[in-house]
A tleap script that builds the chain and sets N, CA, C and O, in Angstrom:
source leaprc.protein.ff14SB
mol = sequence {
  NMET PRO LYS SER ILE LEU ILE LEU ILE LEU
  ILE PRO PHE SER VAL LEU THR GLY LEU ALA
  LEU ARG ASP HIE GLY VAL TRP GLY ILE ILE
  GLU PRO HIE PHE LYS SER TYR GLY ALA GLY
  GLN VAL PHE ALA ASP LEU CYS ILE ALA LEU
  THR LEU MET LEU VAL GLN ILE TRP ARG ASP
  ALA LYS GLN THR GLY ARG ASN PHE TRP LEU
  TRP LEU ALA VAL THR LEU ALA THR GLY SER
  PHE GLY PRO LEU LEU TYR LEU LEU THR ARG
  ARG GLU GLN PRO ASP LYS ILE ALA CALA
}
set mol.1.N position { 36.006 -113.779 -10.502 }
set mol.1.CA position { 37.097 -114.734 -10.523 }
set mol.1.C position { 37.176 -115.331 -11.921 }
set mol.1.O position { 36.153 -115.702 -12.497 }
set mol.2.N position { 38.372 -115.425 -12.465 }
set mol.2.CA position { 38.518 -116.003 -13.806 }
set mol.2.C position { 38.037 -117.462 -13.852 }
set mol.2.O position { 38.326 -118.260 -12.960 }
set mol.3.N position { 37.300 -117.779 -14.915 }
set mol.3.CA position { 36.754 -119.128 -15.053 }
set mol.3.C position { 37.854 -120.183 -15.143 }
set mol.3.O position { 37.650 -121.325 -14.731 }
set mol.4.N position { 39.015 -119.812 -15.678 }
set mol.4.CA position { 40.110 -120.784 -15.770 }
set mol.4.C position { 40.564 -121.235 -14.379 }
set mol.4.O position { 40.897 -122.406 -14.192 }
set mol.5.N position { 40.582 -120.338 -13.419 }
set mol.5.CA position { 40.957 -120.707 -12.051 }
set mol.5.C position { 39.901 -121.617 -11.441 }
set mol.5.O position { 40.229 -122.589 -10.761 }
set mol.6.N position { 38.633 -121.301 -11.686 }
set mol.6.CA position { 37.560 -122.153 -11.172 }
set mol.6.C position { 37.656 -123.559 -11.745 }
set mol.6.O position { 37.442 -124.539 -11.031 }
set mol.7.N position { 37.977 -123.660 -13.033 }
set mol.7.CA position { 38.123 -124.974 -13.667 }
set mol.7.C position { 39.326 -125.713 -13.077 }
set mol.7.O position { 39.265 -126.921 -12.851 }
set mol.8.N position { 40.424 -124.982 -12.828 }
set mol.8.CA position { 41.608 -125.614 -12.225 }
set mol.8.C position { 41.333 -126.109 -10.806 }
set mol.8.O position { 42.001 -127.028 -10.331 }
set mol.9.N position { 40.377 -125.520 -10.142 }
set mol.9.CA position { 39.968 -125.995 -8.812 }
set mol.9.C position { 38.988 -127.152 -8.954 }
set mol.9.O position { 39.109 -128.169 -8.272 }
set mol.10.N position { 38.016 -126.987 -9.846 }
set mol.10.CA position { 36.930 -127.954 -9.979 }
set mol.10.C position { 37.409 -129.323 -10.456 }
set mol.10.O position { 36.939 -130.343 -9.952 }
set mol.11.N position { 38.320 -129.366 -11.404 }
set mol.11.CA position { 38.739 -130.663 -11.963 }
set mol.11.C position { 39.420 -131.559 -10.921 }
set mol.11.O position { 38.977 -132.691 -10.728 }
set mol.12.N position { 40.490 -131.095 -10.235 }
set mol.12.CA position { 41.090 -132.000 -9.245 }
set mol.12.C position { 40.162 -132.282 -8.058 }
set mol.12.O position { 40.210 -133.365 -7.475 }
set mol.13.N position { 39.316 -131.301 -7.699 }
set mol.13.CA position { 38.365 -131.531 -6.613 }
set mol.13.C position { 37.353 -132.606 -7.016 }
set mol.13.O position { 36.957 -133.427 -6.189 }
set mol.14.N position { 36.934 -132.602 -8.284 }
set mol.14.CA position { 36.015 -133.627 -8.777 }
set mol.14.C position { 36.665 -135.007 -8.752 }
set mol.14.O position { 36.028 -135.993 -8.382 }
set mol.15.N position { 37.931 -135.072 -9.146 }
set mol.15.CA position { 38.652 -136.346 -9.122 }
set mol.15.C position { 38.779 -136.850 -7.684 }
set mol.15.O position { 38.519 -138.021 -7.409 }
set mol.16.N position { 39.176 -135.968 -6.775 }
set mol.16.CA position { 39.303 -136.344 -5.367 }
set mol.16.C position { 37.971 -136.832 -4.807 }
set mol.16.O position { 37.923 -137.838 -4.100 }
set mol.17.N position { 36.892 -136.121 -5.122 }
set mol.17.CA position { 35.565 -136.513 -4.646 }
set mol.17.C position { 35.159 -137.861 -5.234 }
set mol.17.O position { 34.620 -138.712 -4.527 }
set mol.18.N position { 35.416 -138.055 -6.520 }
set mol.18.CA position { 35.089 -139.331 -7.143 }
set mol.18.C position { 35.831 -140.496 -6.513 }
set mol.18.O position { 35.254 -141.559 -6.282 }
set mol.19.N position { 37.117 -140.293 -6.234 }
set mol.19.CA position { 37.903 -141.348 -5.579 }
set mol.19.C position { 37.390 -141.629 -4.168 }
set mol.19.O position { 37.300 -142.783 -3.750 }
set mol.20.N position { 37.057 -140.566 -3.441 }
set mol.20.CA position { 36.537 -140.744 -2.077 }
set mol.20.C position { 35.202 -141.480 -2.106 }
set mol.20.O position { 34.964 -142.367 -1.287 }
set mol.21.N position { 34.326 -141.115 -3.049 }
set mol.21.CA position { 33.039 -141.803 -3.158 }
set mol.21.C position { 33.231 -143.263 -3.553 }
set mol.21.O position { 32.544 -144.141 -3.031 }
set mol.22.N position { 34.155 -143.528 -4.466 }
set mol.22.CA position { 34.421 -144.899 -4.895 }
set mol.22.C position { 34.923 -145.759 -3.735 }
set mol.22.O position { 34.486 -146.895 -3.552 }
set mol.23.N position { 35.849 -145.194 -2.956 }
set mol.23.CA position { 36.476 -145.985 -1.901 }
set mol.23.C position { 35.673 -146.032 -0.603 }
set mol.23.O position { 35.772 -147.002 0.149 }
set mol.24.N position { 34.869 -144.983 -0.329 }
set mol.24.CA position { 34.227 -144.889 0.987 }
set mol.24.C position { 32.722 -144.694 0.950 }
set mol.24.O position { 32.053 -144.947 1.952 }
set mol.25.N position { 32.169 -144.255 -0.165 }
set mol.25.CA position { 30.738 -143.972 -0.239 }
set mol.25.C position { 30.414 -142.657 0.450 }
set mol.25.O position { 31.272 -142.041 1.082 }
set mol.26.N position { 29.167 -142.240 0.319 }
set mol.26.CA position { 28.750 -140.961 0.896 }
set mol.26.C position { 28.901 -140.972 2.412 }
set mol.26.O position { 29.487 -140.052 2.984 }
set mol.27.N position { 28.378 -141.999 3.063 }
set mol.27.CA position { 28.461 -142.038 4.518 }
set mol.27.C position { 29.913 -142.155 4.990 }
set mol.27.O position { 30.266 -141.623 6.043 }
set mol.28.N position { 30.727 -142.823 4.243 }
set mol.28.CA position { 32.135 -142.953 4.601 }
set mol.28.C position { 32.875 -141.625 4.563 }
set mol.28.O position { 33.876 -141.451 5.259 }
set mol.29.N position { 32.388 -140.682 3.751 }
set mol.29.CA position { 32.984 -139.349 3.721 }
set mol.29.C position { 32.511 -138.522 4.916 }
set mol.29.O position { 33.286 -137.767 5.502 }
set mol.30.N position { 31.238 -138.670 5.269 }
set mol.30.CA position { 30.644 -137.846 6.334 }
set mol.30.C position { 30.956 -138.390 7.726 }
set mol.30.O position { 31.266 -137.618 8.633 }
set mol.31.N position { 30.879 -139.685 7.903 }
set mol.31.CA position { 30.968 -140.328 9.217 }
set mol.31.C position { 32.209 -139.976 10.039 }
set mol.31.O position { 32.076 -139.787 11.248 }
set mol.32.N position { 33.396 -139.878 9.462 }
set mol.32.CA position { 34.570 -139.566 10.290 }
set mol.32.C position { 34.488 -138.214 11.005 }
set mol.32.O position { 35.181 -137.995 11.999 }
set mol.33.N position { 33.649 -137.315 10.507 }
set mol.33.CA position { 33.531 -135.993 11.120 }
set mol.33.C position { 32.807 -136.022 12.458 }
set mol.33.O position { 32.744 -135.008 13.154 }
set mol.34.N position { 32.270 -137.163 12.815 }
set mol.34.CA position { 31.573 -137.297 14.086 }
set mol.34.C position { 32.352 -138.155 15.087 }
set mol.34.O position { 31.815 -138.548 16.123 }
set mol.35.N position { 33.615 -138.442 14.776 }
set mol.35.CA position { 34.415 -139.312 15.637 }
set mol.35.C position { 35.315 -138.571 16.609 }
set mol.35.O position { 35.761 -139.149 17.599 }
set mol.36.N position { 35.591 -137.286 16.341 }
set mol.36.CA position { 36.440 -136.515 17.248 }
set mol.36.C position { 36.070 -135.047 17.156 }
set mol.36.O position { 35.445 -134.604 16.192 }
set mol.37.N position { 36.470 -134.299 18.180 }
set mol.37.CA position { 36.200 -132.858 18.162 }
set mol.37.C position { 36.964 -132.175 17.024 }
set mol.37.O position { 36.457 -131.231 16.416 }
set mol.38.N position { 38.167 -132.644 16.736 }
set mol.38.CA position { 38.943 -132.048 15.654 }
set mol.38.C position { 38.262 -132.243 14.313 }
set mol.38.O position { 38.170 -131.304 13.522 }
set mol.39.N position { 37.787 -133.443 14.049 }
set mol.39.CA position { 37.089 -133.713 12.798 }
set mol.39.C position { 35.762 -132.967 12.752 }
set mol.39.O position { 35.356 -132.477 11.698 }
set mol.40.N position { 35.088 -132.880 13.893 }
set mol.40.CA position { 33.835 -132.131 13.977 }
set mol.40.C position { 34.052 -130.654 13.710 }
set mol.40.O position { 33.204 -129.991 13.113 }
set mol.41.N position { 35.194 -130.142 14.153 }
set mol.41.CA position { 35.506 -128.730 13.914 }
set mol.41.C position { 35.675 -128.474 12.425 }
set mol.41.O position { 35.217 -127.448 11.922 }
set mol.42.N position { 36.326 -129.390 11.708 }
set mol.42.CA position { 36.505 -129.235 10.262 }
set mol.42.C position { 35.141 -129.248 9.568 }
set mol.42.O position { 34.904 -128.456 8.656 }
set mol.43.N position { 34.257 -130.132 9.989 }
set mol.43.CA position { 32.914 -130.201 9.409 }
set mol.43.C position { 32.133 -128.920 9.701 }
set mol.43.O position { 31.460 -128.391 8.817 }
set mol.44.N position { 32.219 -128.418 10.935 }
set mol.44.CA position { 31.541 -127.166 11.298 }
set mol.44.C position { 32.103 -126.000 10.485 }
set mol.44.O position { 31.355 -125.128 10.043 }
set mol.45.N position { 33.422 -125.990 10.290 }
set mol.45.CA position { 34.053 -124.946 9.495 }
set mol.45.C position { 33.518 -124.972 8.060 }
set mol.45.O position { 33.226 -123.919 7.494 }
set mol.46.N position { 33.388 -126.150 7.474 }
set mol.46.CA position { 32.837 -126.281 6.129 }
set mol.46.C position { 31.405 -125.759 6.084 }
set mol.46.O position { 31.026 -125.053 5.150 }
set mol.47.N position { 30.617 -126.105 7.087 }
set mol.47.CA position { 29.223 -125.639 7.127 }
set mol.47.C position { 29.150 -124.121 7.228 }
set mol.47.O position { 28.326 -123.495 6.562 }
set mol.48.N position { 29.995 -123.531 8.046 }
set mol.48.CA position { 30.024 -122.070 8.183 }
set mol.48.C position { 30.434 -121.422 6.866 }
set mol.48.O position { 29.797 -120.469 6.417 }
set mol.49.N position { 31.491 -121.933 6.246 }
set mol.49.CA position { 31.974 -121.362 4.985 }
set mol.49.C position { 30.908 -121.476 3.891 }
set mol.49.O position { 30.706 -120.529 3.131 }
set mol.50.N position { 30.233 -122.611 3.802 }
set mol.50.CA position { 29.199 -122.772 2.788 }
set mol.50.C position { 27.996 -121.869 3.065 }
set mol.50.O position { 27.381 -121.350 2.133 }
set mol.51.N position { 27.662 -121.682 4.335 }
set mol.51.CA position { 26.570 -120.777 4.685 }
set mol.51.C position { 26.907 -119.347 4.275 }
set mol.51.O position { 26.069 -118.648 3.705 }
set mol.52.N position { 28.129 -118.912 4.563 }
set mol.52.CA position { 28.548 -117.567 4.156 }
set mol.52.C position { 28.521 -117.431 2.638 }
set mol.52.O position { 28.114 -116.395 2.114 }
set mol.53.N position { 28.947 -118.460 1.942 }
set mol.53.CA position { 28.925 -118.427 0.484 }
set mol.53.C position { 27.492 -118.393 -0.029 }
set mol.53.O position { 27.206 -117.698 -1.004 }
set mol.54.N position { 26.592 -119.127 0.605 }
set mol.54.CA position { 25.190 -119.117 0.191 }
set mol.54.C position { 24.552 -117.742 0.374 }
set mol.54.O position { 23.697 -117.344 -0.417 }
set mol.55.N position { 24.965 -117.015 1.413 }
set mol.55.CA position { 24.473 -115.639 1.592 }
set mol.55.C position { 24.907 -114.791 0.395 }
set mol.55.O position { 24.114 -114.014 -0.137 }
set mol.56.N position { 26.157 -114.938 -0.022 }
set mol.56.CA position { 26.654 -114.183 -1.172 }
set mol.56.C position { 25.935 -114.612 -2.459 }
set mol.56.O position { 25.606 -113.775 -3.299 }
set mol.57.N position { 25.697 -115.911 -2.605 }
set mol.57.CA position { 24.979 -116.404 -3.775 }
set mol.57.C position { 23.560 -115.834 -3.782 }
set mol.57.O position { 23.063 -115.427 -4.832 }
set mol.58.N position { 22.914 -115.803 -2.632 }
set mol.58.CA position { 21.556 -115.264 -2.537 }
set mol.58.C position { 21.525 -113.805 -2.999 }
set mol.58.O position { 20.666 -113.416 -3.791 }
set mol.59.N position { 22.459 -113.011 -2.501 }
set mol.59.CA position { 22.524 -111.596 -2.891 }
set mol.59.C position { 22.783 -111.445 -4.389 }
set mol.59.O position { 22.133 -110.650 -5.067 }
set mol.60.N position { 23.748 -112.225 -4.893 }
set mol.60.CA position { 24.098 -112.134 -6.302 }
set mol.60.C position { 22.953 -112.627 -7.184 }
set mol.60.O position { 22.644 -112.013 -8.205 }
set mol.61.N position { 22.330 -113.727 -6.794 }
set mol.61.CA position { 21.230 -114.284 -7.587 }
set mol.61.C position { 20.071 -113.299 -7.659 }
set mol.61.O position { 19.422 -113.169 -8.698 }
set mol.62.N position { 19.816 -112.615 -6.569 }
set mol.62.CA position { 18.749 -111.619 -6.556 }
set mol.62.C position { 19.060 -110.479 -7.534 }
set mol.62.O position { 18.172 -110.006 -8.242 }
set mol.63.N position { 20.310 -110.048 -7.566 }
set mol.63.CA position { 20.718 -108.955 -8.459 }
set mol.63.C position { 20.736 -109.373 -9.927 }
set mol.63.O position { 20.424 -108.572 -10.808 }
set mol.64.N position { 21.096 -110.606 -10.182 }
set mol.64.CA position { 21.268 -111.054 -11.570 }
set mol.64.C position { 20.078 -111.844 -12.106 }
set mol.64.O position { 20.095 -112.270 -13.261 }
set mol.65.N position { 19.054 -112.044 -11.293 }
set mol.65.CA position { 17.857 -112.751 -11.742 }
set mol.65.C position { 18.004 -114.256 -11.835 }
set mol.65.O position { 17.267 -114.911 -12.573 }
set mol.66.N position { 18.945 -114.805 -11.096 }
set mol.66.CA position { 19.140 -116.260 -11.100 }
set mol.66.C position { 18.317 -116.891 -9.988 }
set mol.66.O position { 17.920 -116.215 -9.039 }
set mol.67.N position { 18.063 -118.184 -10.109 }
set mol.67.CA position { 17.254 -118.910 -9.144 }
set mol.67.C position { 18.117 -119.361 -7.956 }
set mol.67.O position { 18.879 -120.322 -8.064 }
set mol.68.N position { 17.991 -118.665 -6.840 }
set mol.68.CA position { 18.775 -119.006 -5.653 }
set mol.68.C position { 18.447 -120.403 -5.144 }
set mol.68.O position { 19.347 -121.129 -4.721 }
set mol.69.N position { 17.178 -120.790 -5.176 }
set mol.69.CA position { 16.748 -122.061 -4.569 }
set mol.69.C position { 17.402 -123.252 -5.255 }
set mol.69.O position { 17.693 -124.257 -4.608 }
set mol.70.N position { 17.632 -123.150 -6.542 }
set mol.70.CA position { 18.355 -124.209 -7.256 }
set mol.70.C position { 19.760 -124.353 -6.685 }
set mol.70.O position { 20.210 -125.467 -6.418 }
set mol.71.N position { 20.457 -123.230 -6.495 }
set mol.71.CA position { 21.839 -123.271 -6.013 }
set mol.71.C position { 21.907 -123.670 -4.541 }
set mol.71.O position { 22.885 -124.280 -4.110 }
set mol.72.N position { 20.881 -123.334 -3.775 }
set mol.72.CA position { 20.812 -123.814 -2.394 }
set mol.72.C position { 20.721 -125.338 -2.389 }
set mol.72.O position { 21.440 -126.003 -1.642 }
set mol.73.N position { 19.840 -125.888 -3.220 }
set mol.73.CA position { 19.663 -127.344 -3.278 }
set mol.73.C position { 20.943 -128.033 -3.758 }
set mol.73.O position { 21.344 -129.056 -3.203 }
set mol.74.N position { 21.579 -127.479 -4.781 }
set mol.74.CA position { 22.819 -128.070 -5.301 }
set mol.74.C position { 23.897 -128.047 -4.216 }
set mol.74.O position { 24.622 -129.026 -4.040 }
set mol.75.N position { 24.003 -126.940 -3.493 }
set mol.75.CA position { 25.023 -126.819 -2.436 }
set mol.75.C position { 24.738 -127.782 -1.287 }
set mol.75.O position { 25.655 -128.429 -0.781 }
set mol.76.N position { 23.484 -127.881 -0.874 }
set mol.76.CA position { 23.144 -128.813 0.218 }
set mol.76.C position { 23.402 -130.258 -0.187 }
set mol.76.O position { 23.787 -131.080 0.645 }
set mol.77.N position { 23.191 -130.569 -1.463 }
set mol.77.CA position { 23.380 -131.943 -1.939 }
set mol.77.C position { 24.838 -132.275 -2.244 }
set mol.77.O position { 25.261 -133.420 -2.088 }
set mol.78.N position { 25.617 -131.260 -2.685 }
set mol.78.CA position { 26.963 -131.573 -3.180 }
set mol.78.C position { 28.078 -130.792 -2.505 }
set mol.78.O position { 29.242 -130.933 -2.881 }
set mol.79.N position { 27.745 -129.973 -1.517 }
set mol.79.CA position { 28.774 -129.212 -0.818 }
set mol.79.C position { 29.390 -128.139 -1.692 }
set mol.79.O position { 28.669 -127.369 -2.326 }
set mol.80.N position { 30.691 -128.077 -1.735 }
set mol.80.CA position { 31.416 -127.015 -2.430 }
set mol.80.C position { 31.204 -127.003 -3.938 }
set mol.80.O position { 31.520 -126.010 -4.595 }
set mol.81.N position { 30.675 -128.085 -4.498 }
set mol.81.CA position { 30.384 -128.079 -5.932 }
set mol.81.C position { 29.349 -127.009 -6.269 }
set mol.81.O position { 29.414 -126.407 -7.341 }
set mol.82.N position { 28.395 -126.763 -5.367 }
set mol.82.CA position { 27.367 -125.757 -5.628 }
set mol.82.C position { 27.954 -124.379 -5.892 }
set mol.82.O position { 27.729 -123.821 -6.965 }
set mol.83.N position { 28.709 -123.805 -4.935 }
set mol.83.CA position { 29.305 -122.495 -5.196 }
set mol.83.C position { 30.281 -122.479 -6.365 }
set mol.83.O position { 30.325 -121.504 -7.115 }
set mol.84.N position { 31.065 -123.542 -6.534 }
set mol.84.CA position { 31.996 -123.582 -7.664 }
set mol.84.C position { 31.250 -123.535 -8.996 }
set mol.84.O position { 31.638 -122.800 -9.904 }
set mol.85.N position { 30.192 -124.311 -9.110 }
set mol.85.CA position { 29.415 -124.317 -10.352 }
set mol.85.C position { 28.660 -123.008 -10.538 }
set mol.85.O position { 28.513 -122.528 -11.662 }
set mol.86.N position { 28.179 -122.427 -9.436 }
set mol.86.CA position { 27.496 -121.134 -9.526 }
set mol.86.C position { 28.441 -120.089 -10.113 }
set mol.86.O position { 28.082 -119.361 -11.039 }
set mol.87.N position { 29.643 -120.025 -9.567 }
set mol.87.CA position { 30.610 -119.043 -10.054 }
set mol.87.C position { 31.038 -119.343 -11.491 }
set mol.87.O position { 31.260 -118.424 -12.280 }
set mol.88.N position { 31.151 -120.613 -11.825 }
set mol.88.CA position { 31.569 -120.995 -13.172 }
set mol.88.C position { 30.508 -120.633 -14.211 }
set mol.88.O position { 30.847 -120.292 -15.344 }
set mol.89.N position { 29.237 -120.702 -13.840 }
set mol.89.CA position { 28.153 -120.422 -14.788 }
set mol.89.C position { 27.646 -118.986 -14.696 }
set mol.89.O position { 26.708 -118.615 -15.401 }
set mol.90.N position { 28.241 -118.196 -13.854 }
set mol.90.CA position { 27.801 -116.807 -13.674 }
set mol.90.C position { 28.255 -115.960 -14.846 }
set mol.90.O position { 29.402 -116.035 -15.286 }
set mol.91.N position { 27.328 -115.150 -15.343 }
set mol.91.CA position { 27.679 -114.188 -16.403 }
set mol.91.C position { 28.123 -112.912 -15.739 }
set mol.91.O position { 27.483 -112.434 -14.803 }
set mol.92.N position { 29.212 -112.361 -16.216 }
set mol.92.CA position { 29.702 -111.096 -15.669 }
set mol.92.C position { 28.756 -109.972 -16.070 }
set mol.92.O position { 28.355 -109.860 -17.228 }
set mol.93.N position { 28.410 -109.145 -15.096 }
set mol.93.CA position { 27.560 -107.995 -15.341 }
set mol.93.C position { 28.419 -106.825 -15.764 }
set mol.93.O position { 29.469 -106.585 -15.167 }
set mol.94.N position { 27.999 -106.089 -16.782 }
set mol.94.CA position { 28.783 -104.911 -17.160 }
set mol.94.C position { 28.764 -103.892 -16.029 }
set mol.94.O position { 27.743 -103.692 -15.370 }
set mol.95.N position { 29.914 -103.251 -15.816 }
set mol.95.CA position { 29.987 -102.235 -14.769 }
set mol.95.C position { 29.067 -101.080 -15.123 }
set mol.95.O position { 29.009 -100.627 -16.266 }
set mol.96.N position { 28.345 -100.616 -14.097 }
set mol.96.CA position { 27.468 -99.468 -14.318 }
set mol.96.C position { 28.309 -98.201 -14.253 }
set mol.96.O position { 29.094 -97.998 -13.327 }
set mol.97.N position { 28.128 -97.375 -15.237 }
set mol.97.CA position { 28.879 -96.127 -15.314 }
set mol.97.C position { 28.082 -95.049 -14.584 }
set mol.97.O position { 26.919 -94.795 -14.895 }
set mol.98.N position { 28.728 -94.430 -13.616 }
set mol.98.CA position { 28.064 -93.386 -12.853 }
set mol.98.C position { 27.844 -92.165 -13.741 }
set mol.98.O position { 28.729 -91.746 -14.487 }
set mol.99.N position { 26.648 -91.614 -13.638 }
set mol.99.CA position { 26.318 -90.436 -14.464 }
set mol.99.C position { 26.839 -89.177 -13.833 }
set mol.99.O position { 26.658 -88.090 -14.382 }
savepdb mol mol.pdb
quit
């Protein structure tokens, strides 16, 4: 994925997160997801999507020699910032030419 697209996603998402943290705090962001089944479904969906992304990060980190455990910790602590930053800091591997 082009880094410019990742930056275009990361910047407004960072602003939105900063505003949410300023106005509601960490618990204020998480707590509404436990008030209804609909909100709980959105939270479960986020957890599933991040888990699937972490599987891909694990595979990629193993191939590229990166530390998966760092990105697991970043993702668990910051949610979608982990995968976004992982992709933003990833070096593209040259395509292997078949002999």
